[in-house]
DOKELO-280757 format. One line per field, with one value per residue: residue in three letters; residue number from 1; x, y, z of N, C-alpha, C, O in turn. Coordinates in pm, whole numbers, always signed. Example, Ala and Ser with C-alpha at 12.3 -4.5 7.8 and 13.67 -1.06 7.14 Angstrom:
% DOKELO-280757
rest <- [ALA  SER] .
nr <- [1  2] .
nX <- [+1319  +1285] .
nY <- [-569  -225] .
nZ <- [+780  +708] .
caX <- [+1230  +1367] .
caY <- [-450  -106] .
caZ <- [+780  +714] .
cX <- [+1320  +1290] .
cY <- [-330  +3] .
cZ <- [+780  +787] .
oX <- [+1424  +1341] .
oY <- [-332  +114] .
oZ <- [+846  +804] .
***
This chain:
% DOKELO-280757
rest <- [MET  SER  ASP  VAL  PRO  PRO  ASP  ALA  PRO  ALA  ALA  ALA  SER  SER  ALA  GLY  PRO  SER  GLY  ALA  PRO  ARG  PRO  LEU  ARG  VAL  MET  VAL  VAL  ASP  ASP  HIS  PRO  MET  TRP  ARG  ASP  ALA  VAL  ALA  ARG  ASP  LEU  ALA  GLU  ALA  GLY  HIS  GLU  VAL  VAL  ALA  THR  ALA  GLY  GLU  GLY  ARG  ALA  ALA  VAL  ARG  ILE  ALA  ALA  ALA  ALA  ARG  PRO  ASP  VAL  ALA  VAL  VAL  ASP  LEU  GLN  LEU  PRO  ASP  ILE  SER  GLY  VAL  GLU  VAL  THR  ARG  ARG  LEU  THR  ALA  ALA  ASP  PRO  PRO  ALA  ARG  VAL  LEU  VAL  LEU  SER  ALA  SER  GLY  GLU  GLN  GLN  ASP  VAL  LEU  GLU  ALA  VAL  LYS  ALA  GLY  ALA  THR  GLY  TYR  LEU  LEU  LYS  SER  ALA  GLY  ARG  GLU  GLU  PHE  LEU  ASP  ALA  VAL  ARG  ARG  THR  GLY  GLU  GLY  ASP  ALA  VAL  PHE  THR  PRO  GLY  LEU  ALA  GLY  LEU  VAL  LEU  GLY  GLU  TYR  ARG  ARG  LEU  ALA  SER  ALA  ALA  GLY  ARG  ALA  ASP  ASP  GLY  ALA  PRO  ARG  LEU  THR  GLU  ARG  GLU  THR  GLU  VAL  LEU  ARG  LEU  VAL  ALA  LYS  GLY  LEU  THR  TYR  LYS  GLN  ILE  ALA  GLN  ARG  LEU  VAL  LEU  SER  HIS  ARG  THR  VAL  GLN  ASN  HIS  VAL  GLN  ASN  THR  LEU  SER  LYS  LEU  GLN  LEU  HIS  ASN  ARG  VAL  GLU  LEU  VAL  ARG  TYR  ALA  ILE  GLU  LYS  GLY  LEU  ASP  ARG  ASP  ASP] .
nr <- [1  2  3  4  5  6  7  8  9  10  11  12  13  14  15  16  17  18  19  20  21  22  23  24  25  26  27  28  29  30  31  32  33  34  35  36  37  38  39  40  41  42  43  44  45  46  47  48  49  50  51  52  53  54  55  56  57  58  59  60  61  62  63  64  65  66  67  68  69  70  71  72  73  74  75  76  77  78  79  80  81  82  83  84  85  86  87  88  89  90  91  92  93  94  95  96  97  98  99  100  101  102  103  104  105  106  107  108  109  110  111  112  113  114  115  116  117  118  119  120  121  122  123  124  125  126  127  128  129  130  131  132  133  134  135  136  137  138  139  140  141  142  143  144  145  146  147  148  149  150  151  152  153  154  155  156  157  158  159  160  161  162  163  164  165  166  167  168  169  170  171  172  173  174  175  176  177  178  179  180  181  182  183  184  185  186  187  188  189  190  191  192  193  194  195  196  197  198  199  200  201  202  203  204  205  206  207  208  209  210  211  212  213  214  215  216  217  218  219  220  221  222  223  224  225  226  227  228  229  230  231  232  233  234  235  236  237  238] .
nX <- [+85  +56  +92  +144  +171  +150  +429  +595  +737  +1070  +1240  +1182  +1310  +1387  +1223  +944  +856  +807  +972  +875  +837  +804  +547  +621  +726  +632  +694  +549  +640  +540  +436  +189  -132  -338  -194  -15  -193  -300  -76  -20  -253  -232  -9  -104  -312  -163  -68  +127  +245  +161  +331  +361  +296  +399  +411  +606  +960  +1123  +944  +910  +1160  +1164  +936  +999  +1193  +1048  +862  +1013  +1051  +1090  +1121  +1127  +928  +999  +940  +1109  +1059  +987  +828  +995  +1278  +1479  +1394  +1625  +1788  +1630  +1650  +1924  +1936  +1761  +1882  +2110  +2032  +1973  +1796  +1882  +1674  +1572  +1561  +1332  +1316  +1049  +964  +871  +1066  +1315  +1564  +1917  +2085  +1917  +1868  +2129  +2208  +2026  +2096  +2360  +2306  +2220  +1998  +1831  +1684  +1528  +1246  +1026  +730  +556  +547  +380  +130  +196  +466  +562  +499  +655  +904  +915  +915  +1158  +1336  +1312  +1447  +1700  +1781  +1905  +1704  +1578  +1403  +1363  +1630  +1738  +1916  +2144  +2245  +2326  +2518  +2700  +2791  +2918  +3127  +3267  +3347  +3502  +3708  +3820  +3905  +4085  +4201  +4405  +4363  +4523  +4484  +4241  +3973  +3984  +3794  +3590  +3604  +3346  +3203  +3326  +3249  +2971  +2968  +3076  +2865  +2668  +2777  +2737  +2477  +2280  +1988  +1914  +1764  +1825  +2099  +2096  +1979  +2172  +2398  +2303  +2197  +2021  +1787  +1810  +2070  +2226  +2162  +2279  +2553  +2591  +2536  +2742  +2960  +2914  +2949  +3222  +3347  +3268  +3049  +2727  +2495  +2347  +2386  +2622  +2786  +2784  +2915  +3171  +3246  +3261  +3466  +3671  +3681  +3519  +3293  +3354  +3400  +3632] .
nY <- [-119  +220  +577  +861  +1205  +1412  +1586  +1638  +1866  +1988  +1921  +2145  +2409  +2356  +2502  +2725  +3059  +3203  +3086  +2875  +2517  +2361  +2189  +1853  +1663  +1345  +997  +674  +348  +31  -306  -381  -302  -182  -84  +84  +271  +380  +504  +693  +844  +953  +1117  +1298  +1419  +1555  +1758  +1715  +1640  +1363  +1224  +991  +635  +298  -58  -237  -290  -235  -93  +124  +254  +329  +493  +694  +838  +997  +1120  +1248  +1268  +1437  +1293  +944  +695  +385  +39  -257  -519  -626  -749  -797  -664  -585  -360  -241  -237  -72  +161  +213  +273  +492  +688  +726  +842  +1110  +1392  +1299  +1112  +1146  +884  +729  +450  +238  -9  -341  -478  -483  -582  -603  -645  -573  -302  -189  -253  -103  +159  +169  +156  +405  +515  +777  +764  +530  +370  +191  +5  +4  +253  +552  +769  +1049  +1036  +914  +1110  +1321  +1207  +1189  +1461  +1543  +1380  +1492  +1726  +1637  +1526  +1270  +1001  +776  +495  +491  +335  +213  +398  +400  +152  +187  +393  +258  +60  +220  +322  +87  +19  +241  +213  -26  +41  +260  +456  +721  +1053  +1277  +1466  +1583  +1818  +2152  +2252  +2518  +2669  +2687  +2511  +2272  +2258  +2229  +1987  +1817  +1804  +1693  +1440  +1343  +1284  +1480  +1662  +1894  +2103  +2083  +2135  +2397  +2525  +2473  +2610  +2859  +2946  +2998  +2761  +2738  +2837  +2637  +2425  +2528  +2527  +2251  +2170  +2304  +2171  +1908  +1949  +2028  +1796  +1618  +1447  +1283  +1281  +1322  +1092  +978  +1183  +1166  +924  +993  +1186  +1033  +862  +1042  +1083  +1275  +1242  +1201  +1322  +1570] .
nZ <- [+0  -86  -103  -270  -302  -598  -750  -519  -291  -213  +100  +371  +586  +941  +1107  +1128  +1002  +1237  +1413  +1549  +1577  +1264  +1076  +994  +706  +669  +633  +653  +722  +734  +765  +857  +795  +962  +1182  +1051  +940  +1173  +1289  +1090  +1108  +1368  +1329  +1136  +1277  +1460  +1314  +1125  +790  +621  +383  +243  +249  +310  +269  +219  +195  -40  -196  -28  -40  -308  -326  -145  -278  -448  -278  -82  +215  +535  +766  +816  +943  +1043  +1044  +1158  +1076  +775  +473  +249  +197  +486  +760  +850  +622  +462  +613  +583  +309  +283  +441  +301  +72  -168  -146  +195  +423  +761  +993  +1205  +1384  +1453  +1644  +1757  +1877  +2125  +2127  +2167  +1938  +1724  +1777  +1767  +1504  +1358  +1431  +1341  +1073  +1025  +1153  +1323  +1553  +1786  +1874  +2086  +2006  +2212  +2316  +2424  +2269  +2283  +2348  +2119  +1920  +2012  +1975  +1696  +1628  +1748  +1609  +1357  +1408  +1422  +1655  +1861  +1947  +2179  +2315  +2666  +2836  +2615  +2515  +2678  +2614  +2347  +2373  +2533  +2358  +2167  +2321  +2367  +2106  +2048  +2231  +2145  +1892  +1922  +1769  +1639  +1526  +1391  +1199  +1237  +1198  +1331  +1602  +1733  +2062  +2170  +2004  +2074  +2339  +2317  +2178  +2371  +2555  +2396  +2365  +2617  +2618  +2636  +2536  +2266  +2375  +2649  +2638  +2545  +2765  +2961  +2865  +2833  +2584  +2272  +2135  +1857  +1817  +1934  +1762  +1529  +1598  +1620  +1356  +1220  +1329  +1243  +970  +957  +1049  +866  +905  +924  +1085  +1414  +1562  +1457  +1535  +1814  +1845  +1744  +1934  +2167  +2099  +2114  +2379  +2496  +2643  +2901  +3232  +3333] .
caX <- [+0  +135  +21  +240  +115  +233  +514  +632  +842  +1188  +1224  +1202  +1391  +1330  +1135  +869  +899  +799  +1068  +808  +861  +714  +499  +718  +683  +663  +657  +530  +672  +503  +361  +57  -214  -408  -95  +35  -296  -312  +39  -41  -361  -177  +80  -187  -384  -66  -34  +231  +198  +200  +351  +358  +300  +441  +407  +721  +1084  +1166  +848  +937  +1277  +1125  +839  +1066  +1267  +954  +793  +1116  +1010  +1190  +1136  +1063  +903  +1023  +940  +1221  +1013  +915  +820  +1097  +1406  +1459  +1390  +1764  +1832  +1554  +1714  +2053  +1914  +1697  +1977  +2215  +1971  +1995  +1836  +1859  +1566  +1604  +1480  +1295  +1270  +940  +969  +831  +1187  +1413  +1686  +2039  +2133  +1829  +1891  +2261  +2211  +1950  +2175  +2475  +2255  +2195  +1877  +1849  +1620  +1473  +1139  +946  +589  +481  +548  +252  +111  +271  +608  +590  +497  +773  +1020  +914  +958  +1301  +1407  +1315  +1547  +1831  +1812  +1902  +1590  +1571  +1322  +1445  +1696  +1812  +2022  +2263  +2296  +2395  +2639  +2794  +2852  +3010  +3247  +3341  +3410  +3607  +3821  +3883  +3970  +4200  +4271  +4436  +4334  +4592  +4440  +4103  +3949  +3987  +3665  +3598  +3582  +3203  +3164  +3375  +3165  +2843  +2996  +3094  +2733  +2602  +2833  +2683  +2338  +2186  +1913  +1944  +1698  +1904  +2226  +2065  +1959  +2299  +2493  +2230  +2193  +1894  +1781  +1862  +2216  +2281  +2150  +2379  +2683  +2596  +2545  +2878  +3051  +2891  +3011  +3367  +3393  +3215  +2958  +2595  +2385  +2386  +2433  +2764  +2857  +2801  +3022  +3298  +3278  +3300  +3599  +3766  +3677  +3450  +3181  +3405  +3430  +3775] .
caY <- [+0  +341  +695  +969  +1319  +1453  +1705  +1662  +1966  +1955  +1944  +2284  +2425  +2287  +2588  +2820  +3198  +3251  +3014  +2758  +2396  +2349  +2053  +1772  +1572  +1214  +874  +563  +220  -79  -403  -405  -188  -113  -10  +190  +374  +446  +593  +804  +927  +1030  +1220  +1399  +1493  +1641  +1867  +1678  +1599  +1227  +1235  +858  +516  +179  -182  -319  -214  -184  +11  +241  +323  +388  +600  +802  +919  +1096  +1192  +1328  +1298  +1481  +1182  +818  +608  +256  -86  -343  -644  -602  -877  -821  -629  -549  -219  -193  -204  +47  +273  +240  +334  +623  +785  +747  +902  +1253  +1425  +1190  +1124  +1100  +765  +688  +311  +211  -156  -417  -543  -406  -663  -525  -656  -496  -159  -148  -260  +11  +281  +163  +180  +548  +563  +884  +724  +395  +373  +69  +26  +18  +394  +622  +859  +1173  +1001  +892  +1237  +1396  +1143  +1230  +1602  +1550  +1319  +1594  +1826  +1574  +1484  +1124  +967  +633  +451  +484  +207  +178  +497  +352  +38  +240  +463  +157  -2  +316  +326  -36  +30  +344  +157  -128  +105  +332  +521  +863  +1129  +1404  +1561  +1620  +1961  +2224  +2307  +2632  +2633  +2668  +2387  +2161  +2255  +2170  +1848  +1743  +1782  +1597  +1308  +1299  +1245  +1588  +1706  +2032  +2191  +2080  +2204  +2540  +2572  +2463  +2710  +2986  +2977  +2964  +2628  +2750  +2852  +2504  +2351  +2580  +2475  +2109  +2160  +2345  +2064  +1797  +1985  +2025  +1659  +1538  +1347  +1299  +1298  +1333  +962  +970  +1284  +1109  +823  +1064  +1251  +930  +817  +1144  +1091  +1396  +1209  +1181  +1442  +1586] .
caZ <- [+0  -89  -145  -287  -372  -711  -740  -380  -284  -134  +243  +412  +706  +1056  +1183  +1048  +1011  +1374  +1496  +1605  +1497  +1150  +1050  +920  +601  +729  +564  +746  +658  +823  +685  +916  +751  +1070  +1259  +963  +930  +1303  +1303  +997  +1162  +1481  +1274  +1070  +1381  +1528  +1223  +1028  +659  +587  +238  +181  +333  +235  +346  +182  +199  -171  -234  +56  -94  -436  -301  -73  -374  -502  -170  -13  +353  +632  +861  +782  +1057  +978  +1121  +1118  +1015  +650  +402  +147  +259  +626  +795  +860  +485  +422  +683  +518  +177  +297  +496  +202  -46  -188  -9  +290  +521  +895  +1019  +1339  +1384  +1546  +1639  +1875  +1931  +2200  +2132  +2146  +1801  +1636  +1803  +1719  +1358  +1307  +1452  +1250  +938  +1012  +1221  +1420  +1677  +1795  +1972  +2091  +1974  +2336  +2354  +2415  +2155  +2300  +2340  +1977  +1847  +2054  +1911  +1555  +1625  +1779  +1497  +1253  +1446  +1424  +1792  +1880  +2031  +2210  +2427  +2787  +2855  +2494  +2491  +2747  +2537  +2230  +2418  +2580  +2241  +2108  +2406  +2342  +1975  +2054  +2306  +2061  +1777  +1975  +1659  +1653  +1404  +1409  +1099  +1263  +1187  +1458  +1643  +1824  +2203  +2191  +1936  +2156  +2459  +2277  +2144  +2497  +2614  +2307  +2397  +2746  +2598  +2657  +2419  +2227  +2472  +2773  +2611  +2538  +2902  +3033  +2815  +2819  +2442  +2210  +2074  +1722  +1822  +1959  +1636  +1435  +1639  +1585  +1210  +1182  +1370  +1150  +843  +972  +1070  +755  +959  +863  +1179  +1555  +1610  +1421  +1614  +1948  +1837  +1730  +2062  +2263  +2058  +2159  +2525  +2539  +2731  +3037  +3310  +3361] .
cX <- [+87  +52  +120  +174  +205  +315  +549  +747  +959  +1163  +1257  +1289  +1317  +1239  +1065  +919  +898  +900  +1008  +836  +759  +660  +602  +650  +728  +613  +648  +550  +646  +416  +225  -34  -282  -312  -44  -66  -312  -198  +22  -149  -311  -89  -1  -261  -293  -18  +74  +167  +251  +209  +346  +349  +343  +439  +521  +844  +1125  +1073  +875  +1054  +1241  +1033  +906  +1142  +1178  +893  +885  +1074  +1125  +1225  +1062  +1050  +901  +1018  +1056  +1177  +927  +923  +927  +1236  +1380  +1450  +1528  +1816  +1758  +1616  +1844  +2034  +1853  +1795  +2092  +2163  +2006  +1864  +1807  +1736  +1621  +1509  +1459  +1243  +1162  +917  +917  +952  +1276  +1544  +1808  +2084  +2049  +1855  +2022  +2270  +2137  +2030  +2295  +2432  +2221  +2072  +1911  +1790  +1563  +1371  +1062  +800  +501  +476  +409  +249  +198  +421  +649  +597  +616  +898  +1028  +965  +1108  +1386  +1419  +1417  +1689  +1874  +1805  +1795  +1584  +1473  +1410  +1501  +1778  +1927  +2153  +2328  +2378  +2524  +2745  +2865  +2950  +3139  +3333  +3416  +3523  +3730  +3896  +3960  +4097  +4275  +4293  +4409  +4393  +4545  +4297  +4085  +3945  +3849  +3687  +3572  +3435  +3154  +3207  +3290  +3030  +2861  +3011  +2958  +2650  +2647  +2778  +2534  +2236  +2114  +1953  +1885  +1778  +2037  +2204  +2047  +2090  +2394  +2431  +2237  +2052  +1902  +1841  +2014  +2284  +2275  +2255  +2518  +2698  +2611  +2684  +2979  +3038  +2961  +3163  +3420  +3346  +3134  +2818  +2481  +2437  +2439  +2581  +2846  +2882  +2913  +3159  +3341  +3325  +3438  +3707  +3764  +3602  +3330  +3224  +3431  +3578  +3805] .
cY <- [+123  +456  +808  +1084  +1359  +1575  +1738  +1760  +1918  +1987  +2088  +2290  +2370  +2373  +2684  +2960  +3251  +3185  +2891  +2637  +2386  +2206  +1979  +1693  +1432  +1101  +761  +431  +108  -175  -438  -285  -112  -29  +109  +305  +451  +545  +716  +899  +1013  +1144  +1333  +1484  +1588  +1754  +1837  +1635  +1458  +1220  +1100  +751  +399  +58  -276  -231  -154  -74  +139  +322  +395  +509  +720  +893  +1026  +1182  +1284  +1367  +1356  +1365  +1060  +736  +466  +140  -173  -466  -613  -727  -901  -790  -576  -399  -159  -154  -82  +171  +313  +314  +474  +728  +813  +816  +1050  +1317  +1308  +1217  +1084  +987  +745  +545  +297  +61  -218  -478  -445  -482  -580  -528  -572  -346  -114  -153  -142  +140  +283  +188  +327  +601  +671  +846  +584  +394  +242  +101  +36  +163  +455  +719  +984  +1148  +980  +1023  +1325  +1340  +1181  +1373  +1613  +1487  +1419  +1703  +1768  +1527  +1332  +1089  +816  +608  +442  +343  +166  +274  +451  +236  +87  +309  +364  +88  +92  +326  +202  -29  +131  +290  +55  -65  +176  +409  +670  +931  +1267  +1509  +1606  +1771  +2026  +2284  +2428  +2584  +2605  +2540  +2265  +2146  +2191  +2021  +1763  +1710  +1687  +1456  +1253  +1269  +1354  +1622  +1849  +2131  +2198  +2152  +2354  +2598  +2575  +2577  +2848  +3034  +2948  +2824  +2632  +2762  +2718  +2420  +2397  +2530  +2328  +2092  +2199  +2235  +1943  +1825  +1976  +1882  +1564  +1419  +1380  +1324  +1298  +1201  +944  +1068  +1234  +1007  +890  +1123  +1150  +877  +915  +1162  +1211  +1368  +1193  +1315  +1448  +1564] .
cZ <- [+0  -139  -151  -359  -487  -678  -596  -373  -202  +11  +277  +534  +826  +1140  +1089  +1069  +1153  +1466  +1561  +1518  +1384  +1141  +964  +810  +643  +640  +666  +671  +758  +745  +743  +884  +864  +1153  +1178  +955  +1060  +1326  +1214  +1049  +1278  +1431  +1211  +1173  +1457  +1436  +1123  +896  +628  +434  +168  +288  +246  +327  +315  +170  +66  -219  -155  +0  -223  -415  -235  -168  -435  -393  -91  +129  +434  +725  +806  +910  +1003  +1077  +1072  +1041  +893  +564  +296  +200  +400  +645  +811  +722  +431  +485  +615  +386  +189  +348  +401  +76  -55  -235  +85  +377  +657  +930  +1168  +1328  +1491  +1541  +1768  +1945  +2004  +2214  +2094  +2000  +1705  +1652  +1741  +1566  +1296  +1318  +1357  +1105  +916  +1079  +1322  +1555  +1669  +1908  +1968  +2064  +2097  +2384  +2339  +2299  +2167  +2292  +2195  +1900  +1884  +1987  +1763  +1542  +1647  +1669  +1383  +1280  +1447  +1561  +1801  +1982  +2053  +2323  +2550  +2808  +2733  +2468  +2556  +2674  +2418  +2269  +2466  +2465  +2174  +2189  +2381  +2209  +1976  +2124  +2221  +1946  +1819  +1869  +1686  +1520  +1418  +1309  +1119  +1254  +1326  +1486  +1733  +1966  +2229  +2123  +2016  +2281  +2429  +2246  +2269  +2559  +2528  +2341  +2528  +2739  +2620  +2526  +2384  +2329  +2601  +2755  +2609  +2678  +2979  +2994  +2797  +2674  +2390  +2150  +1934  +1719  +1846  +1831  +1535  +1468  +1599  +1434  +1161  +1213  +1277  +1017  +850  +979  +959  +806  +910  +961  +1322  +1610  +1579  +1504  +1756  +1947  +1828  +1865  +2166  +2229  +2106  +2311  +2579  +2629  +2875  +3105  +3338  +3509] .
oX <- [+183  -48  +174  +123  +327  +280  +534  +847  +948  +1077  +1348  +1338  +1198  +1180  +1118  +1013  +981  +913  +1079  +857  +639  +722  +661  +532  +847  +505  +731  +484  +720  +331  +152  -14  -283  -344  -31  -28  -334  -220  +47  -136  -343  -95  +30  -271  -338  +63  +111  +50  +371  +108  +329  +389  +326  +463  +533  +835  +1159  +1118  +864  +1047  +1282  +1050  +873  +1155  +1226  +873  +841  +1062  +1242  +1341  +950  +1150  +813  +1083  +1097  +1247  +810  +1016  +947  +1305  +1270  +1491  +1547  +1879  +1817  +1632  +1870  +2107  +1889  +1791  +2164  +2239  +2062  +1825  +1718  +1701  +1707  +1389  +1554  +1137  +1182  +857  +919  +942  +1309  +1625  +1803  +2118  +2103  +1862  +2027  +2332  +2180  +2033  +2326  +2511  +2196  +2041  +2007  +1838  +1549  +1406  +1037  +753  +383  +407  +331  +351  +266  +496  +757  +691  +671  +988  +1138  +1047  +1177  +1496  +1524  +1468  +1785  +1990  +1709  +1797  +1586  +1461  +1522  +1428  +1876  +2027  +2259  +2450  +2487  +2628  +2864  +2985  +3056  +3248  +3456  +3533  +3627  +3843  +4019  +4067  +4204  +4397  +4210  +4430  +4323  +4563  +4236  +4172  +3907  +3794  +3789  +3525  +3401  +3072  +3133  +3262  +2981  +2777  +2965  +2939  +2570  +2566  +2773  +2471  +2117  +2172  +2019  +1949  +1797  +2083  +2284  +2096  +2116  +2461  +2497  +2277  +1973  +2011  +1914  +2080  +2386  +2372  +2314  +2595  +2803  +2689  +2738  +3070  +3138  +3023  +3227  +3525  +3381  +3148  +2792  +2380  +2556  +2526  +2658  +2960  +2990  +2997  +3253  +3456  +3416  +3518  +3820  +3837  +3619  +3272  +3140  +3477  +3643  +3920] .
oY <- [+130  +437  +848  +1064  +1343  +1656  +1853  +1740  +1820  +2069  +2147  +2187  +2339  +2324  +2719  +2982  +3336  +3222  +2811  +2651  +2402  +2114  +2036  +1660  +1404  +1108  +754  +406  +91  -132  -517  -178  +11  +84  +220  +422  +572  +656  +828  +1021  +1132  +1255  +1451  +1606  +1688  +1837  +1924  +1600  +1438  +1211  +1094  +773  +402  +70  -382  -112  -36  +26  +249  +445  +509  +613  +835  +1013  +1134  +1302  +1386  +1486  +1328  +1343  +1070  +710  +429  +143  -162  -512  -579  -806  -1015  -881  -528  -321  -40  -50  +1  +274  +431  +408  +564  +843  +911  +846  +1108  +1299  +1228  +1333  +997  +994  +745  +522  +337  +10  -156  -523  -337  -452  -498  -424  -506  -273  -13  -65  -87  +221  +387  +236  +370  +720  +659  +890  +527  +416  +187  +211  +73  +194  +415  +748  +1022  +1229  +1023  +1045  +1394  +1414  +1202  +1403  +1684  +1534  +1429  +1765  +1841  +1492  +1271  +1141  +739  +689  +389  +244  +93  +236  +462  +223  +36  +288  +383  +61  +48  +336  +210  -65  +110  +317  +49  -113  +156  +425  +736  +872  +1363  +1629  +1663  +1846  +1963  +2357  +2439  +2472  +2511  +2468  +2167  +2034  +2109  +1939  +1649  +1600  +1608  +1363  +1131  +1233  +1326  +1612  +1916  +2229  +2306  +2222  +2430  +2708  +2669  +2634  +2942  +3147  +2881  +2775  +2541  +2706  +2688  +2353  +2315  +2494  +2286  +2009  +2135  +2208  +1883  +1736  +1922  +1850  +1446  +1307  +1490  +1382  +1275  +1200  +900  +1040  +1256  +1004  +849  +1111  +1177  +849  +875  +1246  +1246  +1461  +1173  +1410  +1347  +1574] .
oZ <- [+77  -208  -48  -470  -477  -593  -554  -442  -129  +44  +219  +582  +817  +1236  +983  +1145  +1188  +1582  +1621  +1397  +1408  +1194  +873  +819  +651  +581  +757  +570  +854  +667  +684  +941  +862  +1190  +1229  +963  +1060  +1375  +1256  +1035  +1287  +1483  +1232  +1158  +1512  +1477  +1043  +892  +612  +366  +46  +403  +125  +448  +377  +139  +58  -277  -209  -5  -245  -478  -265  -142  -469  -411  -39  +160  +408  +758  +757  +978  +926  +1181  +956  +951  +906  +579  +255  +245  +429  +560  +788  +707  +362  +419  +593  +355  +114  +305  +417  -15  +39  -350  +59  +401  +666  +900  +1247  +1269  +1606  +1447  +1874  +2059  +1953  +2301  +2002  +1944  +1617  +1553  +1671  +1506  +1195  +1225  +1298  +1024  +803  +1066  +1397  +1659  +1561  +2024  +1860  +2094  +2088  +2481  +2252  +2237  +2072  +2237  +2153  +1823  +1799  +1948  +1711  +1456  +1574  +1640  +1319  +1187  +1469  +1581  +1754  +2094  +1958  +2415  +2541  +2798  +2746  +2406  +2495  +2671  +2391  +2207  +2442  +2473  +2129  +2132  +2375  +2201  +1913  +2083  +2224  +1908  +1760  +1876  +1749  +1414  +1453  +1332  +1028  +1299  +1424  +1403  +1800  +1988  +2301  +2180  +2024  +2324  +2506  +2285  +2272  +2611  +2580  +2345  +2547  +2838  +2622  +2418  +2464  +2365  +2657  +2846  +2663  +2707  +3054  +3079  +2752  +2645  +2456  +2118  +1896  +1631  +1785  +1796  +1464  +1378  +1551  +1388  +1071  +1135  +1237  +959  +759  +922  +958  +758  +862  +923  +1347  +1696  +1665  +1540  +1811  +2038  +1896  +1905  +2243  +2318  +2134  +2365  +2696  +2685  +2963  +3042  +3364  +3551] .
***
């Protein structure tokens, strides 16, 4: 099942003229029609634009190229290719979509594979409506979002990988003092809102620092940024 409006426009900026969060263009990928329709209905009622739905992975990748969603809500269990592969393809597309995995599985392997494929967030289907809608909004902002208990699992895996790699990168781009300060708080798992409060900055200023840092480091999303920061030991208190 799929539905794509004609002449879908390119993704817009993350905030409207007033600075308030803008409605997001969202795609829902799930092989259960009733669940897919319920998720789409919740998104529409919250003011978001559901630009497409799909029940199969390959169809989702094809449809997303035309629909150009800001955020794709993706289930892992699909009848043809896996949600992990869909995530990998959507985040590698031009333009890329941010992916929020919405799954019944909280297994470590599933979570880590989704994140490594490029997912910005991972939420269990047991989450409430408001928690889900907040996760979609934060995913659209590039904020890493995880069901409570899963964030620690992901950070722990990144620390393990960083310790095993032990690689030095003397040619790393130089960050400003403020960018490093923001990066340190990102590595500790703080949200953009919490960082803004901690540093007495606007939410937009924090986002700009993160975007500048991503550009300098040639990274693609906040999840990769957290991994980089942990590799550099920025998640540890001095």
